[in-house]
N, C-alpha and C positions, 0 to 999 in steps of 0.2 A: 795653483793656487786661486782659489777663487775668492768673490768678495763677499763680506759678511756686512748686511745692513743692519744696524741696531738703532733703536728709536733715539739713541743721545747722539750719534754721529757716524761718520764712516772708518772703519778700521779693516786693513787687510788680514784676515787670520782664518784659522779654520777651512774645514774643506765643503762646507754647506752654505746655502743661500739661505737667510733669516730677514722674513719682512717684518717688522713689529707693527701691530693693530694700532698702535697707540701714536696720534700725531706728535711731531715735535713742539717743543713749549716754544712760543714767539717770543718771548722776553717781555711781552705787553702784560701786564697781569690782569686788565679789564677784558682784554680779548683772549686772554687763556682762560677766564673765568666763563665767558660766553661760549667757548668751544665745551668747555666741562659742562656746562648747562645742557648744550644740545646734545651732547653724547648723553646725556642722562635722559632728557626728552625721548630721544630715539630709543633706547635701551627700554624705557617704560612702554614706548608705543608697540614695541616687539613684544613685551610680555603681556600686553593687552591683546594684541592679536592672537596669541597663543593659547591665553586664557579663553578667548571668544571661540577659539578652534577647537579647544578641548570640550567646551560647554556644547557647542554644535554637534561634536561626534558623540558626545555622551547623549544627545537628545535624539541623534539619528539612530543610535543602537537600541535606545527604548524604543524607539518608534518602529524598528525593524523586526524587534523580539515581539511587539504587539502585534503587528502585521502577521507576522508567522504562526503567531499562538492563535490570531482568529483564523489563517488558513488552513491549521489543522484541525481546528474545531470544526469549520465549515465542510474540510474535508471527511471528517468522521460521522458529521451529520448526513453527509449524501451517503456515504456506504451504509448508513443504517436507516435510510428511508425507506418509506413501503414501497416505492418503485423499485430501488436499488434490489431489495431484499426479495421481493414477491415477483417483481416484473423485470429481471436481469434480460434485457434482448438477446443476448450472447445464449442463453440456455433456452433449449425448447421443454415446453410444457409436456406433461404426459396427463392420462386421465382426461376429463372433460376440460378442455382448453378455455371454455365459458364458465366454468364452475363458480358457484356462488362463497366457494371456501377454497383456500389456497394452503397446502401442506407443503413446506421446505425441509428437506432432509439434507443434511450433511453427513457425507459418506465417504467412505473408504473400500475399492474394489478387495483389498486383502482382508476386510474386518470380518469375521464369523459373524456377528451378532448383525451387522448391515446386510449379509447374506441369508441371515434365518429373517429377518424382518420383512424383507423385500415381497416375498409371495402374501405375507398376512396384509402390508399397506395395498399393494395392487389389489387384492379380493375386496377389501374395504371400499375403496375408490370405485370398483365395480358395482358392488351391491349398492352404494350410495346414489352414485350416476351423476353426482352435482360436485366433486371434489377434483380440484385441479392440484397436480402434482409438478414440484418444481425440486431436480436433483441437483445438489450443488456437491461438487466432487471437492473433497477435504483430502488429500493424500497424505495423512500423517502415519502411515507407515513405510515411509521411504521414498525412495528412487523409483523402483518399480510400479509402487501405485501412482506417482505421478506420471510416468511413462502410459500406463493404461489409462488415465485419465484423460490426458491429451490425446491419444489415439481414439476413444471413444469420441471426445468433443471434435475432432477433425471429420469422423464420420457424419457428423450431422451435414456438412457441405455435401453430401452424396444422398441425403435424407435417409439416413440410415442410424441416426441416432439409437432409436428404442431398442431396435435390434442389436445394435452394438452394447448398449447397457446390459440388455436381457443377458447376452452371450457372457458377459465378464462375471453380472453378478450371480448369475446362476450356475458359474462354474463350482465343481466340487473338488478340483485338483489344484494343488500349489500353483499360483501363477510364476511364469516366468516370461522374458519377454519373447521367447518363440512360441510358447504355447499361448501367449495374449494373441498374437497374430493369427495364429492357428483357430483358436476360436472364434474370433471376430470373422474368419473367413467362413468357417461353417455356419455361422449366424446370418450370411449373407453379405457381408460387408467387402467391398473393393480394398484390399489391404494396400495395395501400391497406390491407389489413388488417396486412401485416407493418410499414408505417411508423405504424399506430396503435398495434400491439403494442409497437414500439420506443418510442414516446412514453409508453405506460404503465408499461413495464417499464424504463423508462433507467436508474434507479439500480442494479438488479441485472445488467444488461448491463454497464454502465459499471464497477461493483465486480467483474465477471467479467475485463472486459481488464486491470484492474488488478492481479488477481492474476496472470494469466498472465504479464504484465511483469514482476513482482516474482519469480517464479519464474524466468522464462529469464534475468536479471539475476544471481539467487542461484545459478543454475547455470553461471554465466560464460558463456552461449552470446554469441557475437560477431555472428550473423546469420542469418537463414533460407534453408532449413529446418534445424532441430536437432531431436534425438529424445532420447526418454527408452526403452529398450529395455528391459522389466522393471525392472532396477534399475541398468542400464547407461546412462552418458551418453554420447550419440553425436551430437559436433557435426558437420555438415557433410552433403552430398548422399551418399547410398548407392545402388547398383545392386540389382538383384533378388538377386544373387548376394551382395551385402553385407549384406541384409536378412536370407537366410536363414542367413548365417553367424553373425551377431549373435544373431539369435534362438535359433538352437542353444546359443549359449554362454549366453546369458540361462537358459536352460531347465535348462540343466547345472549351473548356479550356484544356482538355485532348489532343484534336487535335493538337494544338498549339505546335510549335517546341520548 
């Protein structure tokens, strides 16, 4: 049998120990009144502390949300900046690297329209002589497209990016992992080295694909191919005549004060 401590005295009963949180009356009414007053002051102080803590937490939460919103907005601005869209250092440029107009293409190696437009874009750039081309992999056709994109991007570490791109974008057969490797090898790519480089540079390549995807979505593109010509947003397929017209418009817009 254990002792039971109640607020009004000691009795031996039960099997648990209970300690009252309220002090025993002293018998002196003035002292008892002061004790109750002190209890009330302590209680009110605790309430004030809790209220202030709640206010602080609420204000901190608002500040955190504001900072997070600002960070997201800043990140979006960075992704869509001229430098990020036109001059991503992880993407080699084709055509004239010093051209006065840049064409960005969002494409997929399994997209039939991308394959159709590729030789026409290359011909326009060759005839113009002052066009810089930036190819942004946007593998919307699934895992195989992602695999192909990553392996081509890895080929740049052996200075074979253009050859790797041409080998896959010009393919007229259905792509598989096996024939992606075969096509790259026939195009002059050391596939074993590209595979090793892909593993070594996996994070930077995956980050690049994530940036491309974020940009394509931010521009509101729905499918491949889609283009940025100068500062013009051009969703969908273009013919050679269409490329020449939008290039002229972009240069005219750039010349305006």
